[in-house]
N, C-alpha and C positions, 0 to 999 in steps of 0.2 A: 604503551601497552600493546601486546600481541594480539593479532586478530583471533587466535584461538581462544584466548582467555576472555575477550569481549564476547564472543559468540556463546561461550559457556555461561557467562553472566546473564546474557539476554535470555537464555533457556529457562533460567529460574523463574521468570515472571509469568510463564504460562505453561499449561499442560499440553505438550506437543508430541505425546508418545504415539499418536496416530500417524503422524507425518504430514507435512503440509500438502504434498501432492494429492493424497487421498482426501484430506480435509477439504481442500478447495474443490476437488471434483465433486464431492457429495454436496456441498453447498450450492455449486453451479447447477447441478442436476435438479436439486430441490427448488431452486428459484426458477428455472426454466419451465418446469412442469407446473409450478404455482401460476406462472404467467401464461400457461397453456400454449407455449411455443414449441414447435419442433426444432430439432438440431438445425435443419435447413433455414428456418425462419430466423433463429438467432444468429446463424452464420451470415445471413444477408444483412442483418442489422449492424454488425460489427466488422464486416469485411474480413472475416476469417474463414478458413476452410472448414468444411464439415468434418474432415478428418482430425484437424487440429482440436476442435471443440469436443469431439469424441474421445480424443486421447486425454484431454484435460479432465473430462467427467469421470474417466476410468482410472485416474491417478497415475497415468504412465507418461504424462508430460506436464511440465510447470509452465504456467503462462508468464510472459514478461510483465513488468509493471504497467507498460502501456496497454497490453492486451486486457489485463485485469481492470484497468480503469475503463476501457470501452465496454467490457462485459457488464461492469457495475452500473454504468450509465444506461445501457440498453435494458437492463433489469430493474432500474429505478431504485437502487440501493446505494449506500456509501461503500467505497472500497473496503472499509473496515468490517463489513458483513462477512468477508472471507477470512478474517483474522482468527486464529485459534483462540478459544476461551481461556480465561485466566483461571487460576486456582482459587477456590473459595467463592464467596459472594460479596459484592460491592456493599460497603457499609452505607453508602449514600449514592443516590443517582446523580449527585453533583460533584462527587469526589472520586478520583481514582488513585488508589494507593499504589506504591511502586511495585509491590509483589502481586497486584491485581491487573496489570497492564495486559491487554490482549496484543498478540504479536503475529507478524507474518515474516517468515524467513524465506528468502529466495536464493538458495545457494548457488544457482547456476550464474547469477550475476553479482554475487557478493553483497547482498543487501539484507539487512534486518530492519523492520519497521515496527515500532511499538506505538500503540494507540495511547495518547495522553488525554484526549477529550473524553468526558463521560457521555453516556447515552442521552442525557438531557440536552446535548448541543446538537441541533438539527440543521444549522446552517453553516457550520464549521467543523472542520476535522484537524486535529493537531496530532502530529507524529514526532517521535524521536527517531531519526534515521541514522543507522550505522553503516558505513560503507567500508568494506575490507579493501586492502590495496588492489587496485585493478577493478573494483566494483563499480557498477553503474546502474542506471534506470533502464538500461537496454540500448541496443544499437541504434534504434530509431527514436527521433523526437516525437512528441505527441502534444496535442492541444485539445482543450475543452472549455466549456463555459466556467467562468468564475475568476478568482484571483489566487495568487500564491505569495506567501511571505516566508521568510526564513531567517535563522541565525545560526552561524557556525559556532559550535561549542567545543569542538576539538579537531586538531589537524587542519588540513588544507583539501580543497576540492575544486572542481571546475564546474560552471553552471553555463549551459548554452541556452541562450534566449534569442530566438530568431536566427540572425546570422552572426550574432556577437558571442564571443567566448569570454567569460569572466572568471579569473583565478581568485579564489576566496580563501581567507585564512580565519583562524579563530577570532571571534569578535566582530566579524563582518556580518552584515545582514542584507536582505534583498527583498524587492517586491516587484511583481509583474502581472499583467493580465494573463490568465491561463490560455487565452485564445492564441497566444503567440506560441508556436512550436518550441518545446523546450526539453532538455534532458540534463542529467548531472552524472558525473563521474569521478572517481578518485584515482588519478594517474600516479600518485606517489607511493612510497613504500610503507607508509604507516596508516593506521586507522583514521578515518574521519567521521565525525558525529555532527549532526545538525538538527535543529527544530524546523519542521516542515509544516506550514499551515495552509490548509485549503479552504477558502471561503467560497461558498456557493452563491451565485447570483441569479437573477431572473426566475423563471418558473421552477427551475430545479431546486432553488433554495426553499421552496414551500413544501418539499416532500417531507414526509414523516419518517423518522428513523425507526426501523424495525428493531426489536429487542435482539440483543446478541444471542446467537445460536448456542445451544448447549452441547457439550460433548455427550456422545452416547457410550 
C-alpha cells in the first residue's frame, strides 16, 4: 500500500481542515494560559527555547513527537489533547468507532497517530501509528515515566531502546519501561503500522483526562 493512499485514508477519520500546526498551536496556548504560565516559564519546564514555543503557538512550526510529549507532561495532559477532533460525536464514552478516531499527523517526520482509547481511559493511551517510508519519532530519543507496549501490524520498523536497536516485522510485539530513552523509525521503502500503548505509572497515572477539545 502506498504512503499516499494510507495518508488519505487516515484523513477520513477526523476533521483536519484547520491544519495540525494551527490546531496544536491553539491548544498549546490555551493550556499554557489555563496553567497561568508565561512562555518563558513553559520553556524552562520543557527545555525548549522561547522562540520555538512561540512558533508552535503561532502555527508556524510543528513540534516533534518528543517535544509534544514534553509539553503534554509539563501541562499535565495526555498527548492526545493535541489531536484533532473527530467527525460527529462518540456514541459511548467506552467505545471509539473507526470513523470517530482523533488523529495527529506530523508530516515533517512522516508519522500519523490515531487515538484508539476512549476518554474513559485515564491511565492508558492506545494509538495506531502509521510510519511512512523514512518516517520516525524524531531525531532524538526521549524518555518519561510509564511503560510502553506495542504490536507491529504491517510492514517493518526499527525500535531503539537505550543503546539497543531492534528490527521488528509484522506480528512482533514489544514492551519496555518508558524511562529508557527510545525512538522508532521506518528505514524501509514501505508503510509500517503498529499499535502503540502508553501506560502511565506513579503520580502521573492519577491525573484526570480532560474532555477532547472541540473544533471551532
